[in-house]
C-alpha distance (Angstrom), angle and dihedral (degrees) to the residues before:
residue distance angle dihedral
M1 . . .
F2 3.81 . .
L3 3.79 90.1 .
G4 3.80 90.3 54.7
K5 3.79 91.7 45.9
A6 3.81 90.2 48.6
Y7 3.80 91.0 55.1
Q8 3.81 91.2 49.3
Q9 3.80 91.0 51.7
L10 3.79 96.8 42.9
F11 3.79 100.0 41.1
G12 3.80 107.4 12.9
D13 3.76 135.6 47.5
A14 3.79 130.0 -79.4
P15 3.81 127.0 -160.5
Y16 3.81 96.1 -111.3
R17 3.79 91.9 115.5
A18 3.79 89.3 61.1
F19 3.80 83.4 73.2
F20 3.80 104.5 28.9
W21 3.82 94.8 45.9
D22 3.81 96.0 45.6
E23 3.81 100.6 116.5
N24 3.81 92.4 -173.4
L25 3.79 89.5 57.3
I26 3.81 102.5 34.4
G27 3.81 102.5 23.7
R28 3.81 96.7 88.9
V29 3.79 91.6 48.9
T30 3.81 92.8 52.2
T31 3.81 90.8 47.4
W32 3.80 90.9 49.9
L33 3.81 89.5 50.4
G34 3.81 91.3 49.5
F35 3.82 98.8 -111.5
T36 3.78 124.7 135.4
W37 3.81 112.5 -127.9
N38 3.82 92.7 -117.6
A39 3.80 92.3 51.9
Y40 3.80 90.8 46.7
T41 3.83 94.4 50.7
I42 3.82 90.9 54.9
D43 3.80 91.8 52.9
A44 3.81 91.7 41.2
N45 3.79 90.4 53.1
L46 3.80 91.0 52.8
F47 3.80 90.2 47.8
A48 3.83 91.8 49.2
N49 3.80 90.0 51.3
G50 3.79 91.0 50.3
L51 3.80 91.6 46.5
Q52 3.78 90.4 52.3
L53 3.80 91.3 52.7
F54 3.80 91.5 47.9
I55 3.81 95.6 47.8
G56 3.80 91.3 42.0
S57 3.81 89.5 54.4
I58 3.82 91.0 48.8
F59 3.81 91.0 50.2
L60 3.81 90.7 48.3
I61 3.81 92.0 50.7
T62 3.81 90.5 47.1
S63 3.81 91.1 52.2
I64 3.82 88.0 56.8
M65 3.80 96.8 41.1
V66 3.81 93.6 60.1
F67 3.81 86.4 74.4
F68 3.81 90.3 57.1
E69 3.79 99.0 46.7
A70 3.81 91.7 121.5
K71 3.81 94.0 53.6
M72 3.82 98.5 38.3
P73 3.81 106.0 22.2
R74 3.82 96.9 155.8
L75 3.79 94.8 53.0
T76 3.81 92.0 42.5
R77 3.79 91.0 49.1
F78 3.83 92.1 48.9
L79 3.81 93.5 48.3
N80 3.80 92.6 49.2
I81 3.80 93.1 48.5
F82 3.81 90.4 47.7
G83 3.80 88.8 46.8
A84 3.79 91.4 53.3
F85 3.81 90.1 48.9
W86 3.80 92.6 50.7
L87 3.80 92.5 45.2
F88 3.80 86.1 57.4
I89 3.82 89.6 51.7
L90 3.80 89.9 51.8
A91 3.81 91.5 47.2
F92 3.80 90.3 51.5
L93 3.80 91.0 49.6
H94 3.81 89.9 50.9
Q95 3.81 87.2 50.7
K96 3.80 90.9 50.7
D97 3.79 89.7 49.3
Q98 3.82 88.5 54.5
F99 3.82 96.7 53.6
Y100 3.82 92.7 -88.4
Q101 3.79 95.0 -65.1
I102 3.81 102.1 174.7
G103 3.81 90.7 -150.2
Q104 3.81 89.8 63.4
C105 3.80 91.1 60.4
L106 3.79 97.0 40.1
E107 3.81 91.5 50.3
Y108 3.81 85.7 72.1
A109 3.83 92.3 53.9
L110 3.79 95.3 108.9
Q111 3.80 93.5 47.1
I112 3.82 90.3 49.6
A113 3.80 91.4 47.7
T114 3.81 96.6 46.9
P115 3.84 95.5 83.1
L116 3.81 89.0 47.7
I117 3.81 90.0 49.6
F118 3.81 87.8 51.9
V119 3.81 89.8 52.7
Q120 3.81 88.8 50.4
W121 3.79 88.7 52.1
M122 3.82 90.7 48.8
E123 3.79 90.8 53.2
E124 3.82 92.4 42.0
Q125 3.79 91.8 -122.5
K126 3.78 120.4 168.7
I127 3.80 116.6 -97.9
D128 3.79 107.6 -107.0
T129 3.79 139.5 -172.0
F130 3.82 90.1 -87.9
I131 3.81 90.9 78.3
F132 3.80 93.8 51.0
I133 3.81 89.9 48.2
T134 3.81 91.7 55.1
I135 3.81 91.4 49.1
A136 3.80 90.9 48.5
L137 3.81 92.4 48.2
T138 3.80 92.7 51.0
F139 3.79 95.5 48.7
S140 3.81 97.4 38.4
C141 3.82 92.4 48.7
H142 3.79 88.6 48.3
G143 3.79 85.0 53.0
L144 3.82 91.8 53.5
Y145 3.80 89.0 61.4
A146 3.80 93.6 41.1
I147 3.82 95.1 54.1
G148 3.81 92.3 43.6
Y149 3.81 100.2 -109.9
Y150 3.77 83.1 129.7
A151 3.78 115.9 27.5
T152 3.79 106.0 -76.4
P153 3.82 106.7 -114.9
A154 3.77 114.5 -113.0
S155 3.81 87.4 -129.3
F156 3.84 90.1 62.6
I157 3.78 91.1 54.4
E158 3.80 93.5 41.6
M159 3.80 92.8 51.0
T160 3.80 90.8 49.1
L161 3.80 90.9 49.5
N162 3.80 92.3 48.9
V163 3.80 96.1 45.0
L164 3.82 101.3 39.1
N165 3.81 97.1 31.4
C166 3.81 91.2 -136.3
N167 3.80 135.0 133.2
E168 3.81 124.7 -91.3
T169 3.82 95.2 -101.1
Q170 3.80 91.0 53.3
A171 3.81 91.0 45.8
I172 3.82 92.3 53.4
F173 3.83 91.2 46.9
F174 3.82 90.7 49.5
L175 3.81 91.5 50.5
K176 3.81 91.5 50.4
I177 3.81 90.8 52.6
M178 3.80 92.1 48.9
G179 3.80 90.4 46.2
L180 3.81 90.4 56.3
L181 3.81 89.6 48.1
D182 3.82 88.3 51.3
F183 3.81 89.1 58.5
L184 3.79 92.8 45.2
A185 3.81 93.8 49.7
S186 3.81 90.5 47.4
I187 3.81 89.7 55.6
F188 3.81 92.4 46.6
L189 3.81 90.4 58.7
F190 3.82 90.8 71.2
F191 3.80 95.9 53.0
P192 3.83 112.8 74.5
K193 3.80 93.8 -148.9
L194 3.82 92.1 51.8
R195 3.79 98.4 34.5
Q196 3.79 96.2 96.6
I197 3.81 90.9 54.1
G198 3.79 90.5 50.9
L199 3.80 92.2 48.2
V200 3.81 93.0 48.5
Y201 3.80 89.5 53.2
C202 3.82 91.2 48.6
I203 3.81 90.9 49.0
L204 3.80 94.0 50.5
W205 3.81 98.4 38.9
G206 3.80 92.6 40.2
F207 3.80 90.4 53.4
L208 3.80 93.6 45.7
T209 3.81 94.3 48.6
M210 3.81 89.1 47.9
M211 3.81 92.4 52.2
A212 3.81 93.2 41.6
R213 3.81 90.9 75.9
P214 3.81 98.4 60.7
F215 3.81 92.7 32.3
A216 3.81 92.4 54.7
Y217 3.79 100.8 37.4
L218 3.80 110.6 19.7
H219 3.80 112.5 110.5
T220 3.79 116.5 174.1
D221 3.81 90.7 -161.8
L222 3.83 88.3 66.7
G223 3.78 91.4 64.8
I224 3.77 139.4 -107.9
S225 3.81 93.5 -60.2
N226 3.82 90.8 64.5
V227 3.81 91.0 48.5
L228 3.80 93.6 48.8
Y229 3.80 93.4 45.2
W230 3.79 95.0 55.7
F231 3.79 92.2 38.4
A232 3.81 87.3 56.2
E233 3.81 90.3 48.1
A234 3.80 88.2 55.4
L235 3.82 93.8 46.7
C236 3.80 91.4 54.2
R237 3.81 88.5 60.2
V238 3.79 98.0 49.5
P239 3.86 90.5 105.3
H240 3.81 89.7 61.0
F241 3.78 90.2 73.9
G242 3.82 101.2 11.3
I243 3.81 98.0 64.5
P244 3.84 93.9 45.4
F245 3.83 88.2 47.8
L246 3.82 91.9 53.3
L247 3.81 91.0 47.5
Y248 3.81 91.0 48.3
Q249 3.82 90.2 52.5
K250 3.80 90.9 48.9
I251 3.80 92.4 50.4
K252 3.81 92.0 47.9
L253 3.81 90.4 51.6
């Protein structure tokens, strides 16, 4: 996940400008400091670019450090906690960019929690309800978009069209069905007798939604940048099936 996030920060775009270029939010501050808005946006753009490079480098280092958690546990723990904090910042900025829809932020709950889950694993802490809550938030918020509670993203429909080779009406119907299953699986996670069923669904659907990005959009004829972009998009979503898979294994043992 951190490797995918690092690529997005280093070579893609991050939602920092949703904050730095918000004239309603920042405009009074720039006026008070004596900057014109045009002059400020140029400097803010440079700062956002530099911030992306810095955070991308931190994410890249963190993705490497997880392999050295036994030799450098303090540094690894710090980087993962910082990573979780910054993933929350990014999720909030995505939420701001989508008119403060709370579901947009909470859909990233499992990605934000993954570094904290890794720290729990490092410290051999017992798995608690917190992990199941983050899984449920991610899948149920995904379901809110799929059923149309929030406007269903065009990318959801486009991916369904590309993968299933169906028409738009069928794609919307399919998404609504999967959205309802997202809610059902999220509920199952909190009932011990149904938990395995919920986890199996999360494993399968999490894997399929991860692979849907490169399957639907990856075109090798567009060059290596297109391949790497969609590969990174898939890597960012590894926790969506990886964490449920690890929990399923633990329950089975």
